[in-house]
Structures are given as structure tokens and as C-alpha cells.
VOMARTOR-885553 format. One record per atom (N, C-alpha, C): residue number from 1; residue in three letters; atom name; z, x, y. Coordinates in Angstrom, 2 decimals, decimal comma, padded with zeros to 5 digits, always signed. Atoms other than C-alpha are relative to their C-alpha. Layout:
residues N
   romi   tido   tigu        up      east     north
    NUM    Ala     CA         Z         X         Y
...
end
This chain:
residues 91
   romi   tido   tigu        up      east     north
      1    Unk      N   -000,47   -001,27   +000,11
      1    Unk     CA   +091,41   +094,31   +113,64
      1    Unk      C   +001,10   -000,27   -001,21
      2    Unk      N   -000,59   -000,10   +001,52
      2    Unk     CA   +092,69   +095,45   +110,43
      2    Unk      C   +001,99   +000,35   +000,07
      3    Unk      N   -001,40   -000,22   -000,45
      3    Unk     CA   +096,33   +095,71   +109,63
      3    Unk      C   +000,20   +001,34   +000,12
      4    Unk      N   -000,28   -001,73   -000,06
      4    Unk     CA   +096,44   +099,57   +109,31
      4    Unk      C   -000,61   -000,08   +001,64
      5    Unk      N   -000,16   -000,23   -001,30
      5    Unk     CA   +094,93   +099,27   +112,96
      5    Unk      C   +001,04   -000,19   +000,92
      6    Unk      N   -000,89   +000,91   -001,30
      6    Unk     CA   +097,47   +096,52   +114,19
      6    Unk      C   +001,35   +000,40   -000,48
      7    Unk      N   -001,59   -000,82   +000,48
      7    Unk     CA   +100,54   +099,16   +112,35
      7    Unk      C   -000,39   +001,15   +000,89
      8    Unk      N   -000,06   -001,37   -000,45
      8    Unk     CA   +099,17   +102,00   +114,11
      8    Unk      C   +000,17   -000,57   +001,91
      9    Unk      N   -000,36   +000,88   -001,27
      9    Unk     CA   +099,29   +100,00   +117,72
      9    Unk      C   +001,27   -000,37   +000,46
     10    Unk      N   -001,09   +000,42   -000,31
     10    Unk     CA   +102,23   +098,69   +117,30
     10    Unk      C   +001,62   +000,99   -000,17
     11    Unk      N   -001,03   -001,33   -000,41
     11    Unk     CA   +104,19   +102,14   +116,50
     11    Unk      C   -000,39   +000,40   +001,30
     12    Unk      N   +000,32   -000,90   -000,83
     12    Unk     CA   +102,12   +103,48   +118,84
     12    Unk      C   +000,95   -000,66   +001,73
     13    Unk      N   -000,93   +001,19   -000,74
     13    Unk     CA   +104,05   +100,25   +121,31
     13    Unk      C   +001,04   +000,84   +000,40
     14    Unk      N   -001,96   -000,44   +000,30
     14    Unk     CA   +107,15   +101,96   +120,29
     14    Unk      C   +000,43   +001,00   +000,61
     15    Unk      N   +000,16   -001,34   -000,51
     15    Unk     CA   +106,20   +105,57   +121,59
     15    Unk      C   -000,16   +000,37   -000,96
     16    Unk      N   +000,31   -001,30   +001,13
     16    Unk     CA   +105,15   +107,25   +117,98
     16    Unk      C   -001,54   -000,42   +000,44
     17    Unk      N   +001,10   -000,94   +000,17
     17    Unk     CA   +102,38   +109,41   +118,42
     17    Unk      C   -001,02   +000,38   -001,61
     18    Unk      N   +000,50   -000,47   +001,15
     18    Unk     CA   +099,49   +110,16   +115,69
     18    Unk      C   -000,53   +001,52   +000,12
     19    Unk      N   +000,90   -001,23   +000,01
     19    Unk     CA   +098,25   +113,70   +115,32
     19    Unk      C   -000,96   +000,41   -001,06
     20    Unk      N   +000,74   -000,17   +001,53
     20    Unk     CA   +095,36   +114,37   +112,59
     20    Unk      C   +000,22   +002,30   -000,10
     21    Unk      N   -000,53   -001,27   +000,47
     21    Unk     CA   +096,27   +117,77   +111,30
     21    Unk      C   -001,37   +000,66   -001,50
     22    Unk      N   +000,85   -000,11   +001,38
     22    Unk     CA   +093,98   +119,86   +108,79
     22    Unk      C   +000,70   +000,44   -001,26
     23    Unk      N   +000,85   +000,52   +000,59
     23    Unk     CA   +093,39   +119,75   +106,36
     23    Unk      C   +000,44   -001,40   -001,04
     24    Unk      N   -000,48   +001,18   +000,66
     24    Unk     CA   +094,09   +115,81   +105,50
     24    Unk      C   +001,66   -000,15   +000,27
     25    Unk      N   -001,23   +000,52   -000,51
     25    Unk     CA   +097,00   +115,78   +107,50
     25    Unk      C   +000,45   -000,95   +000,99
     26    Unk      N   -000,54   +001,14   -001,64
     26    Unk     CA   +099,07   +113,63   +109,90
     26    Unk      C   +001,24   +000,14   +000,17
     27    Unk      N   -001,57   +000,07   -000,85
     27    Unk     CA   +101,87   +114,24   +112,27
     27    Unk      C   +000,27   -000,92   +000,74
     28    Unk      N   -000,92   +000,73   -000,73
     28    Unk     CA   +103,93   +111,73   +113,44
     28    Unk      C   +000,97   +000,58   +001,19
     29    Unk      N   -001,30   -000,25   -000,93
     29    Unk     CA   +105,50   +112,20   +116,87
     29    Unk      C   +000,83   -001,02   +000,78
     30    Unk      N   -000,31   +000,84   -000,86
     30    Unk     CA   +107,36   +111,03   +119,20
     30    Unk      C   +001,74   +000,23   -000,02
     31    Unk      N   -001,03   +000,13   -000,22
     31    Unk     CA   +111,12   +110,24   +119,71
     31    Unk      C   +000,84   +000,38   -001,53
     32    Unk      N   -000,50   +000,53   +001,53
     32    Unk     CA   +113,22   +111,30   +116,46
     32    Unk      C   +000,47   -001,29   -000,59
     33    Unk      N   -000,69   +001,11   +000,58
     33    Unk     CA   +115,10   +108,25   +115,99
     33    Unk      C   -001,15   -000,82   -000,29
     34    Unk      N   +001,17   +000,80   -000,01
     34    Unk     CA   +111,76   +106,62   +116,68
     34    Unk      C   -000,60   -000,01   -001,51
     35    Unk      N   +000,92   -000,16   +000,92
     35    Unk     CA   +109,63   +108,14   +114,34
     35    Unk      C   +000,79   +000,03   -001,55
     36    Unk      N   -001,12   +000,72   +001,88
     36    Unk     CA   +112,59   +108,05   +111,26
     36    Unk      C   -000,36   -001,19   -000,34
     37    Unk      N   +000,18   +001,65   +000,41
     37    Unk     CA   +112,41   +104,43   +111,93
     37    Unk      C   -001,02   -000,30   -000,60
     38    Unk      N   +001,14   +000,22   -000,01
     38    Unk     CA   +108,95   +104,20   +111,85
     38    Unk      C   -000,86   +001,05   -001,70
     39    Unk      N   +001,23   -000,87   +000,76
     39    Unk     CA   +108,08   +107,00   +109,12
     39    Unk      C   -000,11   -000,84   -001,66
     40    Unk      N   +000,18   +000,80   +000,92
     40    Unk     CA   +108,92   +104,75   +105,88
     40    Unk      C   -001,02   -001,39   -000,24
     41    Unk      N   +001,15   +000,79   -000,12
     41    Unk     CA   +106,66   +102,02   +107,06
     41    Unk      C   -001,51   +000,37   -000,05
     42    Unk      N   +001,32   -000,39   +000,00
     42    Unk     CA   +103,90   +104,19   +107,70
     42    Unk      C   -000,63   +000,97   -000,95
     43    Unk      N   +000,45   -000,86   +001,11
     43    Unk     CA   +104,07   +106,53   +104,87
     43    Unk      C   -000,71   -000,18   -001,52
     44    Unk      N   +000,98   +000,48   +001,50
     44    Unk     CA   +102,59   +104,38   +101,98
     44    Unk      C   -001,50   -000,55   +000,54
     45    Unk      N   +001,66   -000,10   -000,79
     45    Unk     CA   +099,42   +104,16   +104,83
     45    Unk      C   -000,65   +001,09   +000,26
     46    Unk      N   +000,13   -001,16   -000,46
     46    Unk     CA   +099,22   +107,50   +105,71
     46    Unk      C   -001,71   -000,14   -000,95
     47    Unk      N   +001,74   -000,13   +000,42
     47    Unk     CA   +095,06   +107,57   +103,64
     47    Unk      C   -000,24   -001,35   +001,35
     48    Unk      N   +000,40   +000,89   -000,83
     48    Unk     CA   +094,47   +104,33   +105,73
     48    Unk      C   -000,28   +000,45   +001,61
     49    Unk      N   -000,07   -000,03   -001,55
     49    Unk     CA   +095,74   +105,22   +109,00
     49    Unk      C   -000,54   +001,45   +000,33
     50    Unk      N   +000,97   -001,56   +000,39
     50    Unk     CA   +093,91   +109,09   +108,44
     50    Unk      C   -001,53   -000,50   +000,44
     51    Unk      N   +001,27   +000,99   -000,47
     51    Unk     CA   +091,08   +106,54   +108,28
     51    Unk      C   -000,63   -000,26   +000,91
     52    Unk      N   -000,29   +000,77   -001,37
     52    Unk     CA   +091,54   +104,33   +111,36
     52    Unk      C   -000,27   +001,46   +001,18
     53    Unk      N   -000,32   -001,41   -001,45
     53    Unk     CA   +092,45   +107,82   +113,55
     53    Unk      C   -001,68   +000,88   -000,05
     54    Unk      N   +001,30   -001,12   +000,19
     54    Unk     CA   +089,25   +109,84   +111,87
     54    Unk      C   -001,34   -000,88   +000,71
     55    Unk      N   +001,13   +000,92   -000,30
     55    Unk     CA   +087,03   +106,71   +112,77
     55    Unk      C   +000,14   +000,28   +001,56
     56    Unk      N   -000,37   +000,15   -001,00
     56    Unk     CA   +088,22   +106,32   +115,84
     56    Unk      C   -000,54   +001,47   +001,06
     57    Unk      N   +001,09   -001,43   -001,10
     57    Unk     CA   +087,46   +110,29   +117,13
     57    Unk      C   -000,99   +000,41   -000,43
     58    Unk      N   +001,55   -000,29   +000,17
     58    Unk     CA   +084,15   +110,41   +115,53
     58    Unk      C   -000,46   -001,08   +001,11
     59    Unk      N   +000,36   +001,00   -001,40
     59    Unk     CA   +083,50   +107,08   +118,05
     59    Unk      C   +000,04   +000,96   +001,31
     60    Unk      N   -000,08   -000,83   -001,27
     60    Unk     CA   +084,96   +109,17   +120,93
     60    Unk      C   -001,11   +001,22   +000,16
     61    Unk      N   +001,16   -000,74   -000,31
     61    Unk     CA   +082,65   +112,17   +119,90
     61    Unk      C   -000,99   -000,54   +000,35
     62    Unk      N   +001,81   +000,47   -000,11
     62    Unk     CA   +079,50   +110,31   +119,74
     62    Unk      C   -000,11   -000,61   +001,32
     63    Unk      N   -000,09   +000,40   -001,32
     63    Unk     CA   +080,58   +108,50   +122,73
     63    Unk      C   -000,29   +000,84   +001,25
     64    Unk      N   -000,01   -001,53   -000,71
     64    Unk     CA   +081,02   +112,17   +124,60
     64    Unk      C   -001,80   +000,27   -000,33
     65    Unk      N   +001,16   -000,75   +000,28
     65    Unk     CA   +077,66   +113,22   +122,98
     65    Unk      C   -001,11   -000,99   +000,55
     66    Unk      N   +001,16   +001,24   -000,39
     66    Unk     CA   +075,33   +109,97   +124,10
     66    Unk      C   +000,11   +000,08   +001,67
     67    Unk      N   -000,38   -000,36   -002,02
     67    Unk     CA   +077,23   +110,67   +128,09
     67    Unk      C   -000,78   +001,40   +000,01
     68    Unk      N   +000,64   -001,72   -000,74
     68    Unk     CA   +076,17   +114,63   +127,99
     68    Unk      C   -001,57   -000,53   -000,73
     69    Unk      N   +001,59   +000,06   +000,18
     69    Unk     CA   +072,55   +113,49   +126,70
     69    Unk      C   -000,45   -000,89   +001,31
     70    Unk      N   +000,80   +000,60   -001,74
     70    Unk     CA   +071,93   +110,83   +129,63
     70    Unk      C   +000,23   +000,91   +000,80
     71    Unk      N   -000,46   -001,09   -001,04
     71    Unk     CA   +073,34   +113,32   +131,70
     71    Unk      C   -000,89   +001,06   +000,06
     72    Unk      N   +000,44   -000,86   +000,41
     72    Unk     CA   +071,16   +115,92   +130,47
     72    Unk      C   -001,63   -000,61   +000,28
     73    Unk      N   +001,19   +000,54   -000,25
     73    Unk     CA   +068,09   +113,73   +130,71
     73    Unk      C   -000,15   -000,23   +001,28
     74    Unk      N   +000,21   +000,48   -001,73
     74    Unk     CA   +068,79   +112,84   +134,21
     74    Unk      C   -000,55   +001,67   +000,83
     75    Unk      N   -000,12   -001,18   -000,26
     75    Unk     CA   +069,24   +116,24   +135,10
     75    Unk      C   -001,21   +000,58   -000,12
     76    Unk      N   +001,61   -000,89   +000,70
     76    Unk     CA   +065,76   +117,59   +133,15
     76    Unk      C   -000,86   -000,95   +000,90
     77    Unk      N   +001,09   +000,56   -000,61
     77    Unk     CA   +064,28   +114,68   +135,20
     77    Unk      C   +000,26   +000,32   +001,73
     78    Unk      N   -000,15   -000,25   -001,66
     78    Unk     CA   +065,71   +115,70   +139,00
     78    Unk      C   -000,51   +000,93   +000,31
     79    Unk      N   +000,38   -001,29   -000,54
     79    Unk     CA   +063,65   +117,86   +141,14
     79    Unk      C   +000,60   +000,48   +000,77
     80    Unk      N   -000,91   -000,98   -001,43
     80    Unk     CA   +066,27   +119,48   +143,74
     80    Unk      C   +001,34   +000,12   -000,55
     81    Unk      N   -001,55   -000,31   +000,04
     81    Unk     CA   +069,31   +120,70   +143,75
     81    Unk      C   +000,90   -001,05   +000,38
     82    Unk      N   -000,65   +001,59   -000,31
     82    Unk     CA   +070,39   +117,80   +145,70
     82    Unk      C   +000,16   -001,32   -000,77
     83    Unk      N   +000,13   +001,12   +001,03
     83    Unk     CA   +069,26   +115,32   +143,08
     83    Unk      C   +001,06   +000,75   -000,97
     84    Unk      N   -001,04   -000,37   +000,86
     84    Unk     CA   +071,39   +117,48   +140,63
     84    Unk      C   +001,57   -000,56   +000,14
     85    Unk      N   -001,27   +000,39   -000,43
     85    Unk     CA   +074,52   +117,19   +142,49
     85    Unk      C   +000,11   -001,27   +000,15
     86    Unk      N   -000,24   +001,27   +000,03
     86    Unk     CA   +074,14   +113,68   +143,10
     86    Unk      C   +000,17   -000,74   -001,49
     87    Unk      N   -000,22   +000,39   +001,30
     87    Unk     CA   +073,93   +113,08   +139,39
     87    Unk      C   +001,10   +000,64   -000,91
     88    Unk      N   -001,52   -000,23   +000,94
     88    Unk     CA   +076,81   +115,22   +138,26
     88    Unk      C   +001,13   -000,80   +000,96
     89    Unk      N   -000,66   +000,97   -000,49
     89    Unk     CA   +078,77   +113,05   +140,73
     89    Unk      C   +000,32   -001,17   -000,27
     90    Unk      N   +000,37   +002,15   +000,88
     90    Unk     CA   +077,80   +109,48   +139,04
     90    Unk      C   +000,94   +000,56   -001,22
     91    Unk      N   -000,54   -000,16   +001,35
     91    Unk     CA   +079,01   +111,38   +135,84
     91    Unk      C   +001,03   +000,69   +000,11
end
């Protein structure tokens, strides 16, 4: 785990949340006193935090695409509505 990943996880453990805002924006959310305490530590690392969050988001999107492609392949090969319903229940 990189320093930036550890920093994000530590802030999250204390209730700080991160939201990617367009373009190149980062919104830090949580209890105001917690956010205010963390901002001086987080601000110098904003570009790295964005890089980590964007990489995590790309990974989640790719995983969803793989899952949907697998489901589509199974559905294409299912010959009956019952088989399709069973596949939908699995995924």
C-alpha cells in the first residue's frame, strides 16, 4: 500500500469521505471538525489522492463490465426463459 493509499484509509477510518468532482476536483466530506482537522494534511497530497481514487473507480468500472459481459454471455447461451431467470438469480 502506498503512502497516499494509507493516508486515504486513515482519513476514512476517522470518518472522512472523498468525492471526485469534475474537472480535477476533490470534495472532502464528513463531520466539519474532522474535515477541518484533516484538510491541512490532505491538501498537499490532492493530486496523488485524486490519482488513487480515479484508479480505484476505473477498477470498479472494469469489474462491473466483466461481470455484465459474463452475464450477457451466459444469457446468450441460455435456451429457455427459466435458464435465463436462474442466471439472473445467480448474478
